A tleap script that builds the chain and sets N, CA, C and O, in Angstrom:
source leaprc.protein.ff14SB
mol = sequence {
  NMET LYS PRO VAL LYS VAL PHE ARG PHE GLY
  SER ILE SER ALA SER VAL PHE GLU ASN GLU
  ILE ASP THR GLU GLY GLY ALA LYS SER LEU
  LEU SER VAL ASN LEU GLN ARG ARG TYR ARG
  ASP SER GLY GLY GLN TRP LYS SER ASN THR
  SER PHE THR LEU ALA GLU LEU PRO ALA ALA
  VAL GLU VAL LEU ARG ARG ALA MET ASP TYR
  ILE ALA THR GLN PRO THR ASP ASP ALA THR
  CSER
}
set mol.1.N position { 7.493 30.069 -7.524 }
set mol.1.CA position { 8.499 29.532 -8.369 }
set mol.1.C position { 7.652 29.127 -9.781 }
set mol.1.O position { 6.586 28.513 -9.828 }
set mol.2.N position { 8.371 29.605 -10.810 }
set mol.2.CA position { 7.653 29.428 -12.153 }
set mol.2.C position { 8.373 27.998 -12.813 }
set mol.2.O position { 9.545 27.707 -12.575 }
set mol.3.N position { 7.585 27.269 -13.569 }
set mol.3.CA position { 7.827 26.192 -14.100 }
set mol.3.C position { 8.816 26.415 -15.263 }
set mol.3.O position { 8.601 27.399 -15.970 }
set mol.4.N position { 10.032 25.509 -15.595 }
set mol.4.CA position { 10.843 25.836 -16.558 }
set mol.4.C position { 10.376 25.235 -18.036 }
set mol.4.O position { 10.901 25.526 -19.111 }
set mol.5.N position { 9.272 24.334 -17.830 }
set mol.5.CA position { 8.732 23.677 -19.114 }
set mol.5.C position { 7.370 23.027 -18.444 }
set mol.5.O position { 7.322 22.466 -17.349 }
set mol.6.N position { 6.250 23.239 -19.379 }
set mol.6.CA position { 4.865 22.584 -18.951 }
set mol.6.C position { 4.411 21.712 -20.208 }
set mol.6.O position { 4.291 22.229 -21.318 }
set mol.7.N position { 4.219 20.658 -20.024 }
set mol.7.CA position { 3.499 19.619 -21.175 }
set mol.7.C position { 1.924 19.504 -20.703 }
set mol.7.O position { 1.611 19.169 -19.561 }
set mol.8.N position { 1.046 19.803 -21.660 }
set mol.8.CA position { -0.310 19.485 -21.683 }
set mol.8.C position { -0.775 18.502 -22.370 }
set mol.8.O position { -0.190 18.221 -23.415 }
set mol.9.N position { -1.808 17.817 -22.009 }
set mol.9.CA position { -2.709 17.012 -22.838 }
set mol.9.C position { -4.101 17.064 -22.327 }
set mol.9.O position { -4.368 16.494 -21.269 }
set mol.10.N position { -5.035 17.724 -23.016 }
set mol.10.CA position { -6.356 17.971 -22.349 }
set mol.10.C position { -6.258 18.986 -21.245 }
set mol.10.O position { -5.817 20.133 -21.310 }
set mol.11.N position { -6.819 18.255 -20.092 }
set mol.11.CA position { -6.807 19.007 -18.753 }
set mol.11.C position { -5.815 18.827 -17.796 }
set mol.11.O position { -5.601 19.485 -16.778 }
set mol.12.N position { -5.013 17.485 -18.414 }
set mol.12.CA position { -3.766 17.092 -17.501 }
set mol.12.C position { -2.532 17.894 -18.074 }
set mol.12.O position { -2.290 18.036 -19.273 }
set mol.13.N position { -1.816 18.377 -17.058 }
set mol.13.CA position { -0.437 19.024 -17.190 }
set mol.13.C position { 0.559 18.225 -16.161 }
set mol.13.O position { 0.343 17.615 -15.114 }
set mol.14.N position { 1.809 18.512 -16.959 }
set mol.14.CA position { 3.139 18.118 -15.968 }
set mol.14.C position { 4.117 19.183 -16.094 }
set mol.14.O position { 4.721 19.385 -17.148 }
set mol.15.N position { 4.292 19.904 -14.983 }
set mol.15.CA position { 5.247 21.005 -15.052 }
set mol.15.C position { 6.489 20.610 -14.389 }
set mol.15.O position { 6.588 20.128 -13.261 }
set mol.16.N position { 7.509 20.895 -15.295 }
set mol.16.CA position { 8.926 20.765 -14.689 }
set mol.16.C position { 9.598 22.016 -14.098 }
set mol.16.O position { 9.778 23.118 -14.617 }
set mol.17.N position { 9.945 21.524 -12.787 }
set mol.17.CA position { 10.685 22.763 -11.871 }
set mol.17.C position { 12.200 22.438 -11.887 }
set mol.17.O position { 12.587 21.271 -11.955 }
set mol.18.N position { 13.153 23.617 -11.814 }
set mol.18.CA position { 14.348 23.249 -11.368 }
set mol.18.C position { 14.457 23.796 -9.852 }
set mol.18.O position { 14.021 24.900 -9.526 }
set mol.19.N position { 15.047 22.961 -9.024 }
set mol.19.CA position { 15.317 23.008 -7.822 }
set mol.19.C position { 16.880 23.075 -7.418 }
set mol.19.O position { 17.722 22.245 -7.759 }
set mol.20.N position { 17.047 23.923 -6.832 }
set mol.20.CA position { 18.693 23.957 -6.353 }
set mol.20.C position { 18.925 23.393 -4.855 }
set mol.20.O position { 18.294 23.861 -3.907 }
set mol.21.N position { 19.747 22.492 -4.724 }
set mol.21.CA position { 20.065 21.936 -3.421 }
set mol.21.C position { 21.618 21.954 -2.991 }
set mol.21.O position { 22.510 21.936 -3.839 }
set mol.22.N position { 21.841 21.986 -1.752 }
set mol.22.CA position { 23.113 22.083 -1.284 }
set mol.22.C position { 23.526 20.599 -1.168 }
set mol.22.O position { 22.739 19.736 -0.779 }
set mol.23.N position { 24.859 20.338 -1.541 }
set mol.23.CA position { 25.439 19.055 -1.212 }
set mol.23.C position { 26.786 19.431 -0.914 }
set mol.23.O position { 27.233 20.574 -1.015 }
set mol.24.N position { 27.513 18.245 -0.479 }
set mol.24.CA position { 28.799 18.528 0.052 }
set mol.24.C position { 29.839 19.050 -0.839 }
set mol.24.O position { 30.857 19.658 -0.508 }
set mol.25.N position { 29.389 18.684 -2.183 }
set mol.25.CA position { 30.504 19.339 -3.255 }
set mol.25.C position { 29.970 20.621 -3.611 }
set mol.25.O position { 30.574 21.267 -4.467 }
set mol.26.N position { 28.963 21.075 -3.103 }
set mol.26.CA position { 28.450 22.322 -3.520 }
set mol.26.C position { 26.822 22.314 -3.803 }
set mol.26.O position { 26.066 21.421 -3.420 }
set mol.27.N position { 26.441 23.464 -4.536 }
set mol.27.CA position { 25.071 23.354 -4.867 }
set mol.27.C position { 25.001 22.781 -6.172 }
set mol.27.O position { 25.913 22.730 -6.998 }
set mol.28.N position { 23.800 22.340 -6.285 }
set mol.28.CA position { 23.276 21.272 -7.519 }
set mol.28.C position { 21.936 21.406 -7.919 }
set mol.28.O position { 21.027 21.475 -7.092 }
set mol.29.N position { 21.762 21.446 -9.081 }
set mol.29.CA position { 20.480 21.731 -9.832 }
set mol.29.C position { 19.683 20.553 -10.182 }
set mol.29.O position { 20.152 19.847 -11.075 }
set mol.30.N position { 18.442 20.159 -9.595 }
set mol.30.CA position { 17.654 18.972 -9.953 }
set mol.30.C position { 16.496 19.444 -10.482 }
set mol.30.O position { 15.992 20.504 -10.110 }
set mol.31.N position { 15.978 18.653 -11.429 }
set mol.31.CA position { 14.624 19.027 -12.000 }
set mol.31.C position { 13.613 17.939 -11.432 }
set mol.31.O position { 13.947 16.789 -11.147 }
set mol.32.N position { 12.335 18.460 -11.309 }
set mol.32.CA position { 11.336 17.594 -10.730 }
set mol.32.C position { 9.852 18.016 -11.387 }
set mol.32.O position { 9.556 19.128 -11.826 }
set mol.33.N position { 9.004 16.829 -11.336 }
set mol.33.CA position { 7.645 17.195 -11.964 }
set mol.33.C position { 6.595 17.306 -11.293 }
set mol.33.O position { 6.419 16.390 -10.490 }
set mol.34.N position { 5.626 18.301 -11.332 }
set mol.34.CA position { 4.517 18.452 -10.709 }
set mol.34.C position { 3.217 17.940 -11.812 }
set mol.34.O position { 3.064 18.410 -12.940 }
set mol.35.N position { 2.424 16.964 -11.237 }
set mol.35.CA position { 1.292 16.499 -12.059 }
set mol.35.C position { 0.070 16.917 -11.641 }
set mol.35.O position { -0.190 16.836 -10.440 }
set mol.36.N position { -0.808 17.390 -12.479 }
set mol.36.CA position { -2.066 18.017 -12.019 }
set mol.36.C position { -3.311 18.010 -13.064 }
set mol.36.O position { -3.184 18.134 -14.283 }
set mol.37.N position { -4.271 17.879 -12.518 }
set mol.37.CA position { -5.516 17.894 -13.500 }
set mol.37.C position { -6.392 19.167 -13.291 }
set mol.37.O position { -6.807 19.342 -12.145 }
set mol.38.N position { -6.741 20.111 -14.281 }
set mol.38.CA position { -7.583 21.387 -14.260 }
set mol.38.C position { -9.025 20.839 -14.391 }
set mol.38.O position { -9.393 19.912 -15.113 }
set mol.39.N position { -9.774 21.601 -13.544 }
set mol.39.CA position { -11.076 21.400 -13.895 }
set mol.39.C position { -11.933 22.596 -13.200 }
set mol.39.O position { -11.429 23.262 -12.297 }
set mol.40.N position { -13.195 22.822 -13.647 }
set mol.40.CA position { -14.002 23.894 -13.194 }
set mol.40.C position { -15.034 23.332 -12.139 }
set mol.40.O position { -15.642 22.283 -12.353 }
set mol.41.N position { -15.199 24.062 -11.013 }
set mol.41.CA position { -16.133 23.353 -9.933 }
set mol.41.C position { -17.349 23.881 -10.573 }
set mol.41.O position { -17.457 24.497 -11.633 }
set mol.42.N position { -18.354 23.474 -9.615 }
set mol.42.CA position { -20.171 24.009 -9.814 }
set mol.42.C position { -20.140 25.342 -9.810 }
set mol.42.O position { -21.065 25.903 -10.398 }
set mol.43.N position { -19.282 26.028 -9.280 }
set mol.43.CA position { -19.356 27.671 -9.335 }
set mol.43.C position { -18.601 28.445 -10.589 }
set mol.43.O position { -18.543 29.667 -10.728 }
set mol.44.N position { -17.999 27.376 -11.528 }
set mol.44.CA position { -17.215 27.917 -12.381 }
set mol.44.C position { -15.842 28.269 -12.112 }
set mol.44.O position { -15.068 28.586 -13.015 }
set mol.45.N position { -15.545 28.225 -10.988 }
set mol.45.CA position { -14.206 28.533 -10.541 }
set mol.45.C position { -12.833 27.505 -10.996 }
set mol.45.O position { -12.950 26.299 -10.779 }
set mol.46.N position { -12.075 27.816 -11.367 }
set mol.46.CA position { -10.907 26.833 -11.909 }
set mol.46.C position { -10.335 26.360 -10.619 }
set mol.46.O position { -10.149 27.043 -9.612 }
set mol.47.N position { -10.020 24.780 -10.831 }
set mol.47.CA position { -9.636 24.259 -9.629 }
set mol.47.C position { -8.364 23.446 -10.203 }
set mol.47.O position { -8.095 23.454 -11.404 }
set mol.48.N position { -7.590 22.731 -9.225 }
set mol.48.CA position { -6.593 21.681 -9.850 }
set mol.48.C position { -6.769 20.531 -8.763 }
set mol.48.O position { -7.293 20.789 -7.679 }
set mol.49.N position { -6.378 19.427 -9.040 }
set mol.49.CA position { -6.304 18.299 -8.521 }
set mol.49.C position { -5.198 17.107 -9.015 }
set mol.49.O position { -4.923 16.951 -10.205 }
set mol.50.N position { -4.694 16.414 -8.091 }
set mol.50.CA position { -3.746 15.547 -8.103 }
set mol.50.C position { -4.189 14.061 -8.107 }
set mol.50.O position { -3.386 13.144 -7.932 }
set mol.51.N position { -5.612 13.865 -8.331 }
set mol.51.CA position { -5.984 12.454 -8.292 }
set mol.51.C position { -6.662 12.327 -9.859 }
set mol.51.O position { -6.927 13.314 -10.545 }
set mol.52.N position { -6.850 11.146 -10.215 }
set mol.52.CA position { -7.232 10.832 -11.868 }
set mol.52.C position { -7.880 9.848 -11.905 }
set mol.52.O position { -7.528 8.905 -11.197 }
set mol.53.N position { -9.133 9.722 -12.805 }
set mol.53.CA position { -9.853 8.671 -13.043 }
set mol.53.C position { -9.109 7.759 -14.084 }
set mol.53.O position { -8.129 8.127 -14.732 }
set mol.54.N position { -9.733 6.453 -14.165 }
set mol.54.CA position { -9.355 5.705 -15.167 }
set mol.54.C position { -9.331 6.347 -16.533 }
set mol.54.O position { -8.352 6.070 -17.226 }
set mol.55.N position { -10.143 7.070 -16.982 }
set mol.55.CA position { -10.186 7.519 -18.310 }
set mol.55.C position { -8.961 8.679 -18.515 }
set mol.55.O position { -8.313 8.825 -19.551 }
set mol.56.N position { -8.806 9.479 -17.244 }
set mol.56.CA position { -7.786 10.448 -17.396 }
set mol.56.C position { -6.197 9.851 -17.362 }
set mol.56.O position { -5.203 10.498 -17.691 }
set mol.57.N position { -6.213 8.669 -16.954 }
set mol.57.CA position { -4.834 8.015 -16.740 }
set mol.57.C position { -3.878 8.000 -18.073 }
set mol.57.O position { -2.678 8.241 -17.942 }
set mol.58.N position { -4.402 7.729 -19.274 }
set mol.58.CA position { -3.769 7.949 -20.732 }
set mol.58.C position { -3.153 9.277 -20.906 }
set mol.58.O position { -1.981 9.345 -21.275 }
set mol.59.N position { -3.926 10.462 -20.643 }
set mol.59.CA position { -3.309 11.700 -20.607 }
set mol.59.C position { -2.202 11.869 -19.749 }
set mol.59.O position { -1.249 12.540 -20.147 }
set mol.60.N position { -2.191 11.191 -18.270 }
set mol.60.CA position { -1.363 11.558 -17.265 }
set mol.60.C position { -0.107 11.012 -17.734 }
set mol.60.O position { 0.974 11.601 -17.734 }
set mol.61.N position { -0.346 9.819 -18.139 }
set mol.61.CA position { 1.041 8.895 -18.669 }
set mol.61.C position { 1.860 9.708 -19.765 }
set mol.61.O position { 3.087 9.800 -19.725 }
set mol.62.N position { 0.976 10.356 -20.858 }
set mol.62.CA position { 1.460 10.960 -21.837 }
set mol.62.C position { 2.348 12.173 -21.396 }
set mol.62.O position { 3.496 12.362 -21.796 }
set mol.63.N position { 1.725 12.899 -20.597 }
set mol.63.CA position { 2.605 14.221 -20.279 }
set mol.63.C position { 3.595 13.912 -19.195 }
set mol.63.O position { 4.515 14.689 -18.939 }
set mol.64.N position { 3.390 12.654 -18.487 }
set mol.64.CA position { 4.654 12.377 -17.943 }
set mol.64.C position { 5.666 11.766 -18.677 }
set mol.64.O position { 6.819 11.815 -18.247 }
set mol.65.N position { 5.426 11.238 -19.649 }
set mol.65.CA position { 6.349 10.669 -20.560 }
set mol.65.C position { 7.253 11.784 -21.490 }
set mol.65.O position { 8.436 11.640 -21.799 }
set mol.66.N position { 6.410 12.883 -21.836 }
set mol.66.CA position { 7.115 14.087 -22.596 }
set mol.66.C position { 7.965 14.616 -21.534 }
set mol.66.O position { 9.112 14.926 -21.853 }
set mol.67.N position { 7.458 14.826 -19.889 }
set mol.67.CA position { 8.547 15.456 -18.961 }
set mol.67.C position { 9.706 14.666 -18.904 }
set mol.67.O position { 10.847 15.120 -19.000 }
set mol.68.N position { 9.387 13.360 -18.731 }
set mol.68.CA position { 10.681 12.228 -18.767 }
set mol.68.C position { 11.535 12.595 -19.984 }
set mol.68.O position { 12.700 12.885 -19.713 }
set mol.69.N position { 11.218 12.634 -21.128 }
set mol.69.CA position { 11.915 12.823 -22.237 }
set mol.69.C position { 12.651 14.359 -22.267 }
set mol.69.O position { 13.794 14.557 -22.679 }
set mol.70.N position { 11.870 15.241 -21.814 }
set mol.70.CA position { 12.567 16.575 -21.637 }
set mol.70.C position { 13.716 16.627 -20.802 }
set mol.70.O position { 14.811 17.058 -21.163 }
set mol.71.N position { 13.361 16.045 -19.343 }
set mol.71.CA position { 14.490 16.035 -18.244 }
set mol.71.C position { 15.741 14.955 -18.775 }
set mol.71.O position { 16.895 15.207 -18.431 }
set mol.72.N position { 15.503 13.967 -19.472 }
set mol.72.CA position { 16.554 13.177 -19.881 }
set mol.72.C position { 17.489 13.859 -21.019 }
set mol.72.O position { 18.632 13.441 -21.208 }
set mol.73.N position { 17.039 14.739 -21.631 }
set mol.73.CA position { 17.885 15.469 -22.568 }
set mol.73.C position { 18.716 16.632 -21.971 }
set mol.73.O position { 19.705 17.133 -22.507 }
set mol.74.N position { 18.133 17.016 -20.695 }
set mol.74.CA position { 18.955 18.543 -20.072 }
set mol.74.C position { 20.360 17.965 -19.620 }
set mol.74.O position { 20.638 16.828 -19.240 }
set mol.75.N position { 21.120 19.025 -19.766 }
set mol.75.CA position { 22.605 18.661 -19.286 }
set mol.75.C position { 22.386 18.396 -17.591 }
set mol.75.O position { 21.516 19.044 -17.010 }
set mol.76.N position { 23.071 17.593 -16.985 }
set mol.76.CA position { 23.053 17.249 -15.508 }
set mol.76.C position { 24.465 17.318 -14.917 }
set mol.76.O position { 25.383 17.199 -15.729 }
set mol.77.N position { 24.755 17.480 -13.720 }
set mol.77.CA position { 26.044 17.457 -13.145 }
set mol.77.C position { 26.424 16.278 -12.949 }
set mol.77.O position { 27.636 16.112 -12.811 }
set mol.78.N position { 25.630 15.240 -12.885 }
set mol.78.CA position { 26.113 13.702 -12.847 }
set mol.78.C position { 24.743 13.082 -13.425 }
set mol.78.O position { 23.678 13.645 -13.683 }
set mol.79.N position { 25.168 11.596 -13.554 }
set mol.79.CA position { 24.063 10.716 -14.134 }
set mol.79.C position { 23.008 10.274 -13.126 }
set mol.79.O position { 21.957 9.767 -13.518 }
set mol.80.N position { 23.268 10.454 -11.858 }
set mol.80.CA position { 22.137 10.219 -10.908 }
set mol.80.C position { 20.756 11.072 -10.688 }
set mol.80.O position { 19.696 10.749 -10.151 }
set mol.81.N position { 21.097 12.040 -11.186 }
set mol.81.CA position { 19.982 13.159 -11.385 }
set mol.81.C position { 18.770 12.677 -11.832 }
set mol.81.O position { 17.830 13.450 -12.023 }
savepdb mol mol.pdb
quit
């Protein structure tokens, strides 16, 4: 599944995904966020991780804020999304 939007700050990214769920009232679309850090291992291969050092937390907060702002401006089926 491909993200609908990606926010990056340095090596940290927040990807927004659209997920369809079934409810009693029918199918509903929900947006969710995946937070990750990209890095190269000692062999030069790109890897990703979901843990962050203290120095990386400001970038993580920034991309999460951008993702939250994006999701908040998207039309939803109801206010609880």
